[in-house]
N, CA, C and O atoms as a GROMACS GRO file, in nm:
protein
  568
    1MET      N    1  -2.214  -6.193   8.352
    1MET     CA    2  -2.052  -6.200   8.557
    1MET      C    3  -2.048  -6.059   8.577
    1MET      O    4  -2.060  -6.003   8.468
    2SER      N    5  -2.034  -5.970   8.681
    2SER     CA    6  -2.072  -5.907   8.704
    2SER      C    7  -1.889  -5.791   8.702
    2SER      O    8  -1.823  -5.822   8.603
    3ASP      N    9  -1.867  -5.756   8.729
    3ASP     CA   10  -1.722  -5.721   8.681
    3ASP      C   11  -1.699  -5.710   8.822
    3ASP      O   12  -1.589  -5.766   8.825
    4ASP      N   13  -1.721  -5.679   8.936
    4ASP     CA   14  -1.714  -5.702   9.072
    4ASP      C   15  -1.655  -5.788   9.153
    4ASP      O   16  -1.629  -5.781   9.273
    5TYR      N   17  -1.629  -5.914   9.031
    5TYR     CA   18  -1.512  -6.057   9.065
    5TYR      C   19  -1.440  -6.074   9.013
    5TYR      O   20  -1.433  -6.036   8.896
    6TYR      N   21  -1.339  -6.147   9.078
    6TYR     CA   22  -1.238  -6.254   9.007
    6TYR      C   23  -1.241  -6.411   9.002
    6TYR      O   24  -1.335  -6.480   9.042
    7VAL      N   25  -1.154  -6.446   8.962
    7VAL     CA   26  -1.125  -6.603   8.997
    7VAL      C   27  -0.999  -6.611   8.936
    7VAL      O   28  -0.952  -6.623   8.822
    8ILE      N   29  -0.950  -6.598   9.078
    8ILE     CA   30  -0.858  -6.624   9.112
    8ILE      C   31  -0.712  -6.760   9.198
    8ILE      O   32  -0.766  -6.818   9.292
    9HIS      N   33  -0.630  -6.786   9.188
    9HIS     CA   34  -0.544  -6.937   9.246
    9HIS      C   35  -0.515  -6.886   9.432
    9HIS      O   36  -0.457  -6.790   9.484
   10LYS      N   37  -0.558  -6.956   9.465
   10LYS     CA   38  -0.502  -6.887   9.641
   10LYS      C   39  -0.359  -6.911   9.680
   10LYS      O   40  -0.332  -6.890   9.798
   11LYS      N   41  -0.266  -6.950   9.605
   11LYS     CA   42  -0.111  -6.917   9.560
   11LYS      C   43  -0.101  -6.787   9.534
   11LYS      O   44   0.020  -6.767   9.540
   12VAL      N   45  -0.155  -6.682   9.508
   12VAL     CA   46  -0.148  -6.567   9.487
   12VAL      C   47  -0.194  -6.466   9.607
   12VAL      O   48  -0.157  -6.355   9.645
   13LEU      N   49  -0.304  -6.571   9.652
   13LEU     CA   50  -0.293  -6.435   9.778
   13LEU      C   51  -0.282  -6.469   9.936
   13LEU      O   52  -0.298  -6.568  10.008
   14PRO      N   53  -0.238  -6.310   9.955
   14PRO     CA   54  -0.184  -6.391  10.080
   14PRO      C   55  -0.259  -6.486  10.240
   14PRO      O   56  -0.375  -6.483  10.283
   15ASP      N   57  -0.220  -6.510  10.256
   15ASP     CA   58  -0.287  -6.686  10.328
   15ASP      C   59  -0.349  -6.648  10.425
   15ASP      O   60  -0.394  -6.734  10.501
   16TYR      N   61  -0.375  -6.495  10.457
   16TYR     CA   62  -0.480  -6.471  10.584
   16TYR      C   63  -0.668  -6.504  10.500
   16TYR      O   64  -0.777  -6.545  10.538
   17PHE      N   65  -0.589  -6.439  10.335
   17PHE     CA   66  -0.755  -6.493  10.314
   17PHE      C   67  -0.821  -6.662  10.295
   17PHE      O   68  -0.935  -6.685  10.252
   18GLU      N   69  -0.733  -6.756  10.333
   18GLU     CA   70  -0.718  -6.906  10.319
   18GLU      C   71  -0.820  -6.909  10.525
   18GLU      O   72  -0.922  -6.964  10.567
   19LYS      N   73  -0.695  -6.801  10.602
   19LYS     CA   74  -0.734  -6.855  10.725
   19LYS      C   75  -0.901  -6.835  10.739
   19LYS      O   76  -0.973  -6.918  10.792
   20VAL      N   77  -0.938  -6.734  10.693
   20VAL     CA   78  -1.092  -6.626  10.696
   20VAL      C   79  -1.155  -6.769  10.682
   20VAL      O   80  -1.208  -6.813  10.784
   21ILE      N   81  -1.158  -6.846  10.573
   21ILE     CA   82  -1.250  -6.915  10.469
   21ILE      C   83  -1.212  -7.055  10.548
   21ILE      O   84  -1.289  -7.151  10.545
   22LEU      N   85  -1.079  -7.056  10.621
   22LEU     CA   86  -1.131  -7.197  10.752
   22LEU      C   87  -1.148  -7.202  10.891
   22LEU      O   88  -1.132  -7.289  10.977
   23ILE      N   89  -1.197  -7.042  10.889
   23ILE     CA   90  -1.281  -7.019  11.066
   23ILE      C   91  -1.395  -6.999  11.068
   23ILE      O   92  -1.469  -6.985  11.165
   24LYS      N   93  -1.432  -6.994  10.892
   24LYS     CA   94  -1.566  -6.967  10.837
   24LYS      C   95  -1.652  -7.097  10.787
   24LYS      O   96  -1.769  -7.111  10.753
   25GLU      N   97  -1.503  -7.214  10.802
   25GLU     CA   98  -1.594  -7.337  10.779
   25GLU      C   99  -1.522  -7.480  10.918
   25GLU      O  100  -1.514  -7.601  10.941
   26ALA      N  101  -1.486  -7.335  10.972
   26ALA     CA  102  -1.505  -7.398  11.207
   26ALA      C  103  -1.586  -7.345  11.261
   26ALA      O  104  -1.633  -7.392  11.365
   27ILE      N  105  -1.631  -7.226  11.205
   27ILE     CA  106  -1.801  -7.166  11.333
   27ILE      C  107  -1.934  -7.189  11.179
   27ILE      O  108  -2.039  -7.126  11.162
   28SER      N  109  -1.911  -7.233  11.145
   28SER     CA  110  -2.028  -7.306  11.061
   28SER      C  111  -2.049  -7.488  11.083
   28SER      O  112  -2.123  -7.550  11.006
   29LYS      N  113  -1.968  -7.562  11.204
   29LYS     CA  114  -1.997  -7.695  11.271
   29LYS      C  115  -1.937  -7.676  11.371
   29LYS      O  116  -1.873  -7.759  11.434
   30GLY      N  117  -1.963  -7.488  11.412
   30GLY     CA  118  -1.994  -7.510  11.648
   30GLY      C  119  -1.920  -7.409  11.677
   30GLY      O  120  -1.975  -7.324  11.748
   31SER      N  121  -1.812  -7.389  11.646
   31SER     CA  122  -1.686  -7.300  11.721
   31SER      C  123  -1.737  -7.175  11.730
   31SER      O  124  -1.809  -7.130  11.641
   32ASN      N  125  -1.712  -7.124  11.810
   32ASN     CA  126  -1.735  -6.965  11.830
   32ASN      C  127  -1.592  -6.887  11.709
   32ASN      O  128  -1.495  -6.923  11.644
   33ILE      N  129  -1.654  -6.790  11.736
   33ILE     CA  130  -1.559  -6.689  11.602
   33ILE      C  131  -1.417  -6.660  11.708
   33ILE      O  132  -1.311  -6.687  11.652
   34SER      N  133  -1.400  -6.606  11.858
   34SER     CA  134  -1.325  -6.624  11.969
   34SER      C  135  -1.184  -6.731  11.964
   34SER      O  136  -1.068  -6.690  11.971
   35ASP      N  137  -1.217  -6.848  11.955
   35ASP     CA  138  -1.180  -7.002  11.992
   35ASP      C  139  -1.101  -6.969  11.803
   35ASP      O  140  -0.991  -6.933  11.761
   36ALA      N  141  -1.243  -7.010  11.737
   36ALA     CA  142  -1.172  -7.061  11.557
   36ALA      C  143  -1.030  -6.928  11.536
   36ALA      O  144  -0.917  -6.972  11.516
   37CYS      N  145  -1.052  -6.765  11.544
   37CYS     CA  146  -0.910  -6.692  11.596
   37CYS      C  147  -0.826  -6.748  11.591
   37CYS      O  148  -0.738  -6.768  11.507
   38LYS      N  149  -0.852  -6.788  11.711
   38LYS     CA  150  -0.685  -6.884  11.747
   38LYS      C  151  -0.657  -6.949  11.735
   38LYS      O  152  -0.535  -6.957  11.740
   39GLU      N  153  -0.746  -7.086  11.701
   39GLU     CA  154  -0.702  -7.145  11.662
   39GLU      C  155  -0.629  -7.161  11.544
   39GLU      O  156  -0.520  -7.218  11.542
   40ILE      N  157  -0.705  -7.092  11.406
   40ILE     CA  158  -0.645  -7.023  11.316
   40ILE      C  159  -0.531  -6.971  11.277
   40ILE      O  160  -0.471  -6.979  11.170
   41GLY      N  161  -0.501  -6.897  11.408
   41GLY     CA  162  -0.404  -6.815  11.420
   41GLY      C  163  -0.426  -6.654  11.288
   41GLY      O  164  -0.345  -6.600  11.213
   42LEU      N  165  -0.615  -6.621  11.324
   42LEU     CA  166  -0.577  -6.486  11.225
   42LEU      C  167  -0.728  -6.382  11.360
   42LEU      O  168  -0.831  -6.421  11.414
   43SER      N  169  -0.646  -6.237  11.357
   43SER     CA  170  -0.710  -6.130  11.392
   43SER      C  171  -0.847  -6.166  11.460
   43SER      O  172  -0.915  -6.252  11.403
   44ARG      N  173  -0.874  -6.133  11.527
   44ARG     CA  174  -1.038  -6.156  11.504
   44ARG      C  175  -1.088  -6.005  11.385
   44ARG      O  176  -1.195  -5.993  11.326
   45SER      N  177  -1.028  -5.957  11.384
   45SER     CA  178  -1.036  -5.796  11.291
   45SER      C  179  -0.962  -5.785  11.147
   45SER      O  180  -0.981  -5.687  11.075
   46THR      N  181  -0.888  -5.878  11.114
   46THR     CA  182  -0.910  -5.947  10.977
   46THR      C  183  -1.033  -6.046  10.945
   46THR      O  184  -1.114  -6.036  10.853
   47PHE      N  185  -1.025  -6.135  11.035
   47PHE     CA  186  -1.063  -6.216  10.981
   47PHE      C  187  -1.328  -6.102  11.012
   47PHE      O  188  -1.424  -6.153  10.953
   48TYR      N  189  -1.337  -6.036  11.061
   48TYR     CA  190  -1.415  -5.930  11.038
   48TYR      C  191  -1.432  -5.855  10.920
   48TYR      O  192  -1.541  -5.828  10.870
   49LYS      N  193  -1.288  -5.810  10.866
   49LYS     CA  194  -1.245  -5.734  10.776
   49LYS      C  195  -1.318  -5.768  10.631
   49LYS      O  196  -1.376  -5.696  10.550
   50TYR      N  197  -1.291  -5.908  10.633
   50TYR     CA  198  -1.252  -6.025  10.506
   50TYR      C  199  -1.388  -6.128  10.501
   50TYR      O  200  -1.433  -6.170  10.394
   51LYS      N  201  -1.446  -6.162  10.629
   51LYS     CA  202  -1.553  -6.235  10.657
   51LYS      C  203  -1.658  -6.230  10.507
   51LYS      O  204  -1.649  -6.333  10.440
   52ASP      N  205  -1.761  -6.112  10.444
   52ASP     CA  206  -1.786  -6.106  10.412
   52ASP      C  207  -1.834  -6.166  10.231
   52ASP      O  208  -1.929  -6.198  10.160
   53TYR      N  209  -1.606  -6.134  10.238
   53TYR     CA  210  -1.623  -6.125  10.044
   53TYR      C  211  -1.556  -6.228  10.072
   53TYR      O  212  -1.534  -6.288   9.967
   54VAL      N  213  -1.507  -6.284  10.167
   54VAL     CA  214  -1.381  -6.459  10.065
   54VAL      C  215  -1.423  -6.535  10.130
   54VAL      O  216  -1.434  -6.550  10.252
   55ASN      N  217  -1.462  -6.617   9.998
   55ASN     CA  218  -1.593  -6.771  10.022
   55ASN      C  219  -1.515  -6.847   9.926
   55ASN      O  220  -1.462  -6.788   9.833
   56ARG      N  221  -1.502  -6.984   9.942
   56ARG     CA  222  -1.467  -7.056   9.840
   56ARG      C  223  -1.551  -7.085   9.734
   56ARG      O  224  -1.660  -7.027   9.742
   57PRO      N  225  -1.530  -7.184   9.602
   57PRO     CA  226  -1.624  -7.134   9.496
   57PRO      C  227  -1.707  -7.273   9.564
   57PRO      O  228  -1.665  -7.369   9.628
   58SER      N  229  -1.904  -7.216   9.497
   58SER     CA  230  -1.927  -7.353   9.549
   58SER      C  231  -1.900  -7.539   9.473
   58SER      O  232  -1.901  -7.592   9.362
   59MET      N  233  -1.880  -7.576   9.615
   59MET     CA  234  -1.884  -7.786   9.587
   59MET      C  235  -1.986  -7.767   9.485
   59MET      O  236  -1.946  -7.763   9.368
   60LYS      N  237  -2.167  -7.749   9.518
   60LYS     CA  238  -2.195  -7.821   9.470
   60LYS      C  239  -2.231  -7.782   9.373
   60LYS      O  240  -2.243  -7.660   9.372
   61VAL      N  241  -2.275  -7.866   9.220
   61VAL     CA  242  -2.271  -7.848   9.109
   61VAL      C  243  -2.397  -7.758   9.057
   61VAL      O  244  -2.480  -7.707   9.132
   62GLY      N  245  -2.396  -7.750   8.948
   62GLY     CA  246  -2.587  -7.656   8.876
   62GLY      C  247  -2.495  -7.542   8.809
   62GLY      O  248  -2.551  -7.437   8.778
   63LYS      N  249  -2.336  -7.560   8.782
   63LYS     CA  250  -2.314  -7.520   8.655
   63LYS      C  251  -2.249  -7.606   8.567
   63LYS      O  252  -2.236  -7.728   8.556
   64HIS      N  253  -2.197  -7.466   8.483
   64HIS     CA  254  -2.165  -7.509   8.388
   64HIS      C  255  -1.962  -7.484   8.352
   64HIS      O  256  -1.910  -7.373   8.357
   65VAL      N  257  -1.907  -7.577   8.329
   65VAL     CA  258  -1.738  -7.557   8.366
   65VAL      C  259  -1.630  -7.457   8.203
   65VAL      O  260  -1.628  -7.334   8.206
   66ILE      N  261  -1.589  -7.500   8.136
   66ILE     CA  262  -1.570  -7.432   8.029
   66ILE      C  263  -1.352  -7.476   8.026
   66ILE      O  264  -1.256  -7.400   8.045
   67LEU      N  265  -1.355  -7.582   8.003
   67LEU     CA  266  -1.262  -7.650   7.987
   67LEU      C  267  -1.131  -7.645   7.869
   67LEU      O  268  -1.157  -7.617   7.752
   68SER      N  269  -0.992  -7.675   7.914
   68SER     CA  270  -0.894  -7.628   7.800
   68SER      C  271  -0.844  -7.771   7.780
   68SER      O  272  -0.851  -7.817   7.894
   69PHE      N  273  -0.808  -7.848   7.716
   69PHE     CA  274  -0.729  -7.957   7.690
   69PHE      C  275  -0.622  -7.911   7.591
   69PHE      O  276  -0.648  -7.833   7.500
   70LYS      N  277  -0.466  -7.981   7.620
   70LYS     CA  278  -0.376  -7.976   7.488
   70LYS      C  279  -0.436  -8.134   7.552
   70LYS      O  280  -0.481  -8.159   7.664
   71VAL      N  281  -0.413  -8.238   7.414
   71VAL     CA  282  -0.417  -8.297   7.401
   71VAL      C  283  -0.266  -8.363   7.263
   71VAL      O  284  -0.206  -8.305   7.173
   72TYR      N  285  -0.262  -8.478   7.307
   72TYR     CA  286  -0.148  -8.501   7.155
   72TYR      C  287  -0.259  -8.587   7.024
   72TYR      O  288  -0.354  -8.659   7.056
   73ASP      N  289  -0.229  -8.566   6.913
   73ASP     CA  290  -0.248  -8.607   6.786
   73ASP      C  291  -0.292  -8.768   6.803
   73ASP      O  292  -0.283  -8.838   6.703
   74GLU      N  293  -0.336  -8.822   6.917
   74GLU     CA  294  -0.350  -8.949   6.805
   74GLU      C  295  -0.520  -9.049   6.856
   74GLU      O  296  -0.605  -9.061   6.945
   75PRO      N  297  -0.469  -9.107   6.699
   75PRO     CA  298  -0.639  -9.100   6.772
   75PRO      C  299  -0.751  -9.211   6.854
   75PRO      O  300  -0.726  -9.332   6.862
   76GLY      N  301  -0.861  -9.156   6.904
   76GLY     CA  302  -0.894  -9.189   7.033
   76GLY      C  303  -0.884  -9.099   7.157
   76GLY      O  304  -0.932  -9.081   7.269
   77ALA      N  305  -0.808  -9.060   7.083
   77ALA     CA  306  -0.777  -8.934   7.230
   77ALA      C  307  -0.914  -8.819   7.281
   77ALA      O  308  -0.952  -8.783   7.392
   78LEU      N  309  -0.953  -8.791   7.166
   78LEU     CA  310  -1.133  -8.697   7.204
   78LEU      C  311  -1.191  -8.792   7.216
   78LEU      O  312  -1.273  -8.741   7.293
   79SER      N  313  -1.242  -8.944   7.203
   79SER     CA  314  -1.270  -9.056   7.252
   79SER      C  315  -1.327  -9.045   7.356
   79SER      O  316  -1.444  -9.027   7.389
   80ASN      N  317  -1.176  -9.066   7.436
   80ASN     CA  318  -1.120  -9.072   7.551
   80ASN      C  319  -1.190  -8.972   7.696
   80ASN      O  320  -1.252  -9.001   7.798
   81ILE      N  321  -1.142  -8.854   7.639
   81ILE     CA  322  -1.155  -8.697   7.739
   81ILE      C  323  -1.343  -8.776   7.738
   81ILE      O  324  -1.416  -8.836   7.816
   82LEU      N  325  -1.346  -8.744   7.650
   82LEU     CA  326  -1.544  -8.748   7.623
   82LEU      C  327  -1.577  -8.895   7.714
   82LEU      O  328  -1.676  -8.874   7.784
   83ASN      N  329  -1.542  -8.988   7.727
   83ASN     CA  330  -1.556  -9.157   7.792
   83ASN      C  331  -1.610  -9.083   7.932
   83ASN      O  332  -1.707  -9.074   8.006
   84GLU      N  333  -1.440  -9.025   7.905
   84GLU     CA  334  -1.458  -8.980   8.126
   84GLU      C  335  -1.544  -8.889   8.127
   84GLU      O  336  -1.620  -8.900   8.223
   85VAL      N  337  -1.557  -8.834   8.085
   85VAL     CA  338  -1.646  -8.678   8.143
   85VAL      C  339  -1.790  -8.716   8.163
   85VAL      O  340  -1.870  -8.687   8.252
   86ALA      N  341  -1.803  -8.812   8.021
   86ALA     CA  342  -1.884  -8.882   8.058
   86ALA      C  343  -1.911  -8.975   8.200
   86ALA      O  344  -2.017  -8.954   8.260
   87SER      N  345  -1.844  -9.048   8.237
   87SER     CA  346  -1.869  -9.195   8.324
   87SER      C  347  -1.864  -9.068   8.477
   87SER      O  348  -1.916  -9.124   8.573
   88LYS      N  349  -1.842  -9.002   8.493
   88LYS     CA  350  -1.822  -8.862   8.558
   88LYS      C  351  -1.989  -8.841   8.642
   88LYS      O  352  -2.026  -8.825   8.758
   89GLY      N  353  -2.056  -8.851   8.506
   89GLY     CA  354  -2.143  -8.808   8.501
   89GLY      C  355  -2.226  -8.649   8.475
   89GLY      O  356  -2.342  -8.620   8.501
   90ALA      N  357  -2.114  -8.562   8.412
   90ALA     CA  358  -2.070  -8.489   8.366
   90ALA      C  359  -2.143  -8.488   8.181
   90ALA      O  360  -2.125  -8.577   8.097
   91ASN      N  361  -2.236  -8.339   8.161
   91ASN     CA  362  -2.309  -8.385   7.970
   91ASN      C  363  -2.208  -8.314   7.960
   91ASN      O  364  -2.158  -8.246   8.050
   92VAL      N  365  -2.147  -8.332   7.783
   92VAL     CA  366  -1.996  -8.229   7.682
   92VAL      C  367  -2.125  -8.131   7.640
   92VAL      O  368  -2.218  -8.208   7.616
   93LEU      N  369  -2.168  -7.999   7.621
   93LEU     CA  370  -2.280  -7.929   7.578
   93LEU      C  371  -2.150  -7.835   7.469
   93LEU      O  372  -2.189  -7.734   7.410
   94ALA      N  373  -2.095  -7.852   7.464
   94ALA     CA  374  -1.992  -7.821   7.310
   94ALA      C  375  -1.829  -7.850   7.321
   94ALA      O  376  -1.769  -7.825   7.426
   95ILE      N  377  -1.760  -7.907   7.198
   95ILE     CA  378  -1.659  -7.865   7.144
   95ILE      C  379  -1.638  -7.821   7.081
   95ILE      O  380  -1.701  -7.829   6.976
   96ASN      N  381  -1.496  -7.711   7.101
   96ASN     CA  382  -1.420  -7.719   6.949
   96ASN      C  383  -1.227  -7.765   6.960
   96ASN      O  384  -1.135  -7.768   7.041
   97GLN      N  385  -1.255  -7.790   6.832
   97GLN     CA  386  -1.108  -7.851   6.847
   97GLN      C  387  -0.996  -7.794   6.729
   97GLN      O  388  -1.000  -7.819   6.608
   98GLU      N  389  -0.907  -7.719   6.794
   98GLU     CA  390  -0.817  -7.728   6.676
   98GLU      C  391  -0.702  -7.768   6.588
   98GLU      O  392  -0.628  -7.848   6.647
   99VAL      N  393  -0.682  -7.754   6.527
   99VAL     CA  394  -0.657  -7.872   6.388
   99VAL      C  395  -0.452  -7.911   6.473
   99VAL      O  396  -0.408  -7.873   6.581
  100PRO      N  397  -0.442  -7.924   6.456
  100PRO     CA  398  -0.348  -7.979   6.571
  100PRO      C  399  -0.168  -7.936   6.458
  100PRO      O  400  -0.144  -7.898   6.343
  101ILE      N  401  -0.097  -7.968   6.563
  101ILE     CA  402   0.008  -7.844   6.560
  101ILE      C  403   0.113  -7.889   6.570
  101ILE      O  404   0.177  -7.799   6.625
  102ASN      N  405   0.208  -8.010   6.546
  102ASN     CA  406   0.353  -8.008   6.617
  102ASN      C  407   0.312  -8.127   6.695
  102ASN      O  408   0.373  -8.135   6.801
  103SER      N  409   0.213  -8.237   6.672
  103SER     CA  410   0.066  -8.345   6.662
  103SER      C  411   0.072  -8.333   6.853
  103SER      O  412   0.115  -8.412   6.936
  104VAL      N  413   0.015  -8.213   6.864
  104VAL     CA  414  -0.035  -8.098   6.961
  104VAL      C  415  -0.208  -8.063   6.949
  104VAL      O  416  -0.206  -8.004   6.842
  105ALA      N  417  -0.318  -8.063   6.982
  105ALA     CA  418  -0.410  -8.053   6.961
  105ALA      C  419  -0.531  -7.978   7.125
  105ALA      O  420  -0.569  -8.004   7.239
  106PHE      N  421  -0.542  -7.856   6.994
  106PHE     CA  422  -0.648  -7.736   7.126
  106PHE      C  423  -0.778  -7.787   7.162
  106PHE      O  424  -0.859  -7.749   7.077
  107VAL      N  425  -0.856  -7.886   7.291
  107VAL     CA  426  -0.993  -7.876   7.243
  107VAL      C  427  -1.017  -7.752   7.413
  107VAL      O  428  -0.981  -7.722   7.526
  108THR      N  429  -1.119  -7.728   7.285
  108THR     CA  430  -1.211  -7.682   7.444
  108THR      C  431  -1.334  -7.723   7.405
  108THR      O  432  -1.386  -7.749   7.296
  109LEU      N  433  -1.377  -7.724   7.539
  109LEU     CA  434  -1.546  -7.829   7.638
  109LEU      C  435  -1.592  -7.802   7.726
  109LEU      O  436  -1.562  -7.823   7.844
  110THR      N  437  -1.706  -7.732   7.662
  110THR     CA  438  -1.814  -7.609   7.769
  110THR      C  439  -1.887  -7.762   7.797
  110THR      O  440  -1.942  -7.847   7.727
  111VAL      N  441  -1.842  -7.737   7.999
  111VAL     CA  442  -1.958  -7.890   8.039
  111VAL      C  443  -2.024  -7.922   8.121
  111VAL      O  444  -2.001  -7.964   8.234
  112SER      N  445  -2.108  -7.906   8.068
  112SER     CA  446  -2.288  -7.913   8.217
  112SER      C  447  -2.227  -7.992   8.337
  112SER      O  448  -2.175  -8.103   8.324
  113MET      N  449  -2.237  -7.927   8.451
  113MET     CA  450  -2.179  -8.033   8.631
  113MET      C  451  -2.314  -8.058   8.625
  113MET      O  452  -2.310  -8.122   8.520
  114VAL      N  453  -2.457  -8.058   8.661
  114VAL     CA  454  -2.514  -8.075   8.744
  114VAL      C  455  -2.569  -8.151   8.799
  114VAL      O  456  -2.634  -8.153   8.904
  115ASP      N  457  -2.529  -8.251   8.687
  115ASP     CA  458  -2.532  -8.408   8.794
  115ASP      C  459  -2.383  -8.475   8.866
  115ASP      O  460  -2.342  -8.586   8.902
  116LEU      N  461  -2.349  -8.377   8.861
  116LEU     CA  462  -2.183  -8.418   8.926
  116LEU      C  463  -2.142  -8.444   8.994
  116LEU      O  464  -2.056  -8.358   9.015
  117ASP      N  465  -2.133  -8.540   9.086
  117ASP     CA  466  -2.160  -8.443   9.260
  117ASP      C  467  -1.975  -8.571   9.258
  117ASP      O  468  -1.940  -8.689   9.260
  118LEU      N  469  -1.916  -8.414   9.252
  118LEU     CA  470  -1.739  -8.434   9.192
  118LEU      C  471  -1.702  -8.249   9.178
  118LEU      O  472  -1.746  -8.171   9.094
  119ALA      N  473  -1.573  -8.211   9.332
  119ALA     CA  474  -1.576  -8.130   9.375
  119ALA      C  475  -1.472  -8.128   9.195
  119ALA      O  476  -1.401  -8.217   9.148
  120ILE      N  477  -1.511  -7.979   9.132
  120ILE     CA  478  -1.472  -7.922   9.026
  120ILE      C  479  -1.264  -7.998   9.008
  120ILE      O  480  -1.208  -8.072   8.927
  121ALA      N  481  -1.218  -7.923   9.135
  121ALA     CA  482  -1.058  -7.924   9.092
  121ALA      C  483  -1.016  -8.111   9.139
  121ALA      O  484  -0.916  -8.183   9.138
  122ASP      N  485  -1.148  -8.119   9.170
  122ASP     CA  486  -1.084  -8.340   9.156
  122ASP      C  487  -1.124  -8.355   9.013
  122ASP      O  488  -1.036  -8.390   8.935
  123PHE      N  489  -1.230  -8.335   8.973
  123PHE     CA  490  -1.278  -8.374   8.799
  123PHE      C  491  -1.145  -8.350   8.735
  123PHE      O  492  -1.071  -8.442   8.702
  124ILE      N  493  -1.105  -8.167   8.714
  124ILE     CA  494  -1.060  -8.148   8.625
  124ILE      C  495  -0.910  -8.277   8.659
  124ILE      O  496  -0.845  -8.304   8.558
  125ASN      N  497  -0.879  -8.326   8.752
  125ASN     CA  498  -0.749  -8.381   8.877
  125ASN      C  499  -0.772  -8.520   8.763
  125ASN      O  500  -0.682  -8.545   8.684
  126ASP      N  501  -0.909  -8.608   8.764
  126ASP     CA  502  -0.856  -8.699   8.714
  126ASP      C  503  -0.897  -8.673   8.589
  126ASP      O  504  -0.886  -8.780   8.528
  127LEU      N  505  -0.943  -8.580   8.507
  127LEU     CA  506  -0.917  -8.563   8.300
  127LEU      C  507  -0.756  -8.591   8.342
  127LEU      O  508  -0.716  -8.707   8.347
  128LYS      N  509  -0.646  -8.454   8.379
  128LYS     CA  510  -0.527  -8.522   8.354
  128LYS      C  511  -0.532  -8.574   8.384
  128LYS      O  512  -0.446  -8.532   8.462
  129THR      N  513  -0.567  -8.725   8.445
  129THR     CA  514  -0.502  -8.860   8.385
  129THR      C  515  -0.508  -8.954   8.281
  129THR      O  516  -0.450  -9.061   8.266
  130VAL      N  517  -0.603  -8.884   8.198
  130VAL     CA  518  -0.672  -8.914   8.066
  130VAL      C  519  -0.553  -8.981   7.967
  130VAL      O  520  -0.446  -8.920   7.980
  131LYS      N  521  -0.547  -9.092   7.872
  131LYS     CA  522  -0.480  -9.075   7.833
  131LYS      C  523  -0.454  -9.001   7.745
  131LYS      O  524  -0.555  -8.934   7.725
  132ASN      N  525  -0.337  -8.957   7.645
  132ASN     CA  526  -0.301  -8.855   7.514
  132ASN      C  527  -0.359  -8.648   7.573
  132ASN      O  528  -0.371  -8.537   7.521
  133VAL      N  529  -0.378  -8.718   7.719
  133VAL     CA  530  -0.434  -8.563   7.750
  133VAL      C  531  -0.279  -8.488   7.833
  133VAL      O  532  -0.213  -8.558   7.909
  134LEU      N  533  -0.244  -8.359   7.809
  134LEU     CA  534  -0.107  -8.368   7.826
  134LEU      C  535  -0.176  -8.258   7.946
  134LEU      O  536  -0.158  -8.312   8.056
  135ASP      N  537  -0.239  -8.143   7.961
  135ASP     CA  538  -0.306  -8.097   8.018
  135ASP      C  539  -0.472  -8.036   8.046
  135ASP      O  540  -0.552  -8.064   7.958
  136VAL      N  541  -0.528  -7.947   8.174
  136VAL     CA  542  -0.643  -7.982   8.144
  136VAL      C  543  -0.662  -7.816   8.181
  136VAL      O  544  -0.599  -7.801   8.285
  137MET      N  545  -0.711  -7.710   8.148
  137MET     CA  546  -0.736  -7.551   8.232
  137MET      C  547  -0.851  -7.552   8.200
  137MET      O  548  -0.923  -7.604   8.116
  138LEU      N  549  -0.860  -7.442   8.336
  138LEU     CA  550  -1.046  -7.403   8.410
  138LEU      C  551  -1.018  -7.299   8.285
  138LEU      O  552  -0.907  -7.257   8.254
  139ILE      N  553  -1.138  -7.270   8.223
  139ILE     CA  554  -1.135  -7.132   8.197
  139ILE      C  555  -1.255  -7.008   8.184
  139ILE      O  556  -1.277  -6.900   8.129
  140ALA      N  557  -1.315  -7.108   8.278
  140ALA     CA  558  -1.444  -6.988   8.317
  140ALA      C  559  -1.570  -7.172   8.378
  140ALA      O  560  -1.583  -7.289   8.342
  141VAL      N  561  -1.642  -7.056   8.505
  141VAL     CA  562  -1.731  -7.119   8.550
  141VAL      C  563  -1.880  -7.021   8.563
  141VAL      O  564  -1.880  -6.900   8.586
  142GLU      N  565  -1.964  -7.082   8.550
  142GLU     CA  566  -2.120  -7.022   8.568
  142GLU      C  567  -2.173  -7.107   8.609
  142GLU      O  568  -2.293  -7.097   8.635
   0.00000   0.00000   0.00000
């Protein structure tokens, strides 16, 4: 991956980056730039300044993700996670599990999302609801 790019949560960015994306989406649906800028509440100059640099991650899959799980050390916990991943149509490529400490284990999965018809954020939110899963974090996307 190039050093020119970062993955950053939108909560730490100024709101005009999100507005640029909303304007680009409105334009792709047929709005003109002036109307979209007025409707979203962003100046055209700010839009033009950032339009080539701000994009949503592709929701079309065909990529790999690395996910980190914090899991209660209970029988079947890893199996529950793997079953949920498989039920979504994703494929586990690699599994790393640490020795549990204080009844909590950390598991890292590398998952191929080639056949997944679900946004990454939705996939992660679904995994957070699996029994014995305390947390799921996205570590990397390829």
